[in-house]
C-alpha positions in Angstrom: 50.1 17.3 -28.0 50.3 20.6 -26.5 49.3 22.2 -23.0 47.9 26.0 -23.1 49.7 27.9 -20.9 47.3 30.9 -21.3 43.3 30.2 -22.0 42.0 33.4 -22.3 45.5 34.6 -24.9 44.0 30.9 -26.7 40.5 32.2 -27.2 41.2 35.6 -28.0 43.8 34.1 -30.8 40.6 31.6 -31.9 38.4 34.8 -32.0 40.6 36.6 -34.4 40.7 33.5 -36.7 36.9 33.8 -36.7 36.9 37.6 -37.5 38.9 36.9 -40.1 37.0 34.3 -41.6 34.0 36.6 -41.2 35.4 39.7 -43.3 35.1 37.0 -46.1 31.5 38.2 -46.3 32.6 41.1 -47.7 35.7 40.7 -49.8 35.5 36.6 -50.2 37.7 36.5 -53.6 40.5 38.7 -51.9 42.1 35.3 -50.9 44.8 34.0 -53.3 44.1 30.7 -55.6 45.2 27.9 -54.7 47.2 25.5 -57.2 44.8 27.0 -59.9 41.9 25.8 -58.1 38.4 26.9 -56.7 40.0 26.9 -53.6 41.6 30.0 -51.7 43.0 30.9 -48.7 43.6 34.0 -46.3 46.4 34.2 -43.8 46.0 35.1 -40.3 49.6 35.2 -38.7 50.6 31.7 -38.8 47.6 30.2 -40.2 46.6 29.3 -43.2 42.6 29.3 -44.0 41.7 27.1 -46.8 38.3 28.2 -48.6 36.1 28.0 -51.6 33.3 30.3 -53.0 30.0 28.3 -53.6 28.3 31.2 -55.9 25.2 29.7 -56.6 24.3 28.7 -52.7 26.3 32.6 -51.9 28.4 30.6 -49.7 31.6 30.2 -48.5 32.8 26.9 -47.4 35.9 26.9 -45.2 38.1 23.7 -45.8 40.6 23.7 -43.6 42.8 26.2 -41.3 46.2 24.9 -40.9 49.4 26.3 -39.2 52.2 26.8 -41.9 54.7 25.7 -39.9 53.8 22.5 -39.1 52.2 22.0 -42.4 55.0 21.8 -44.8 53.0 19.7 -47.4 49.7 21.5 -48.1 47.0 18.8 -49.6 43.0 19.9 -49.7 
């Protein structure tokens, strides 16, 4: 669909998304609730990172990473 012009820049961008996800270890509830469900989301630049906190298992499950401009009808 898209042709990457700068592979190093793309890798750096992905690494920063992973760092944002990694930060949920320390503040898992900082993301906004999504439509009054157990799902939450955080924002990294133009991307929405949807996740669910599973307290019993002590896990954060990443559900989706969507580009906010392309995915106007967000469905989980």
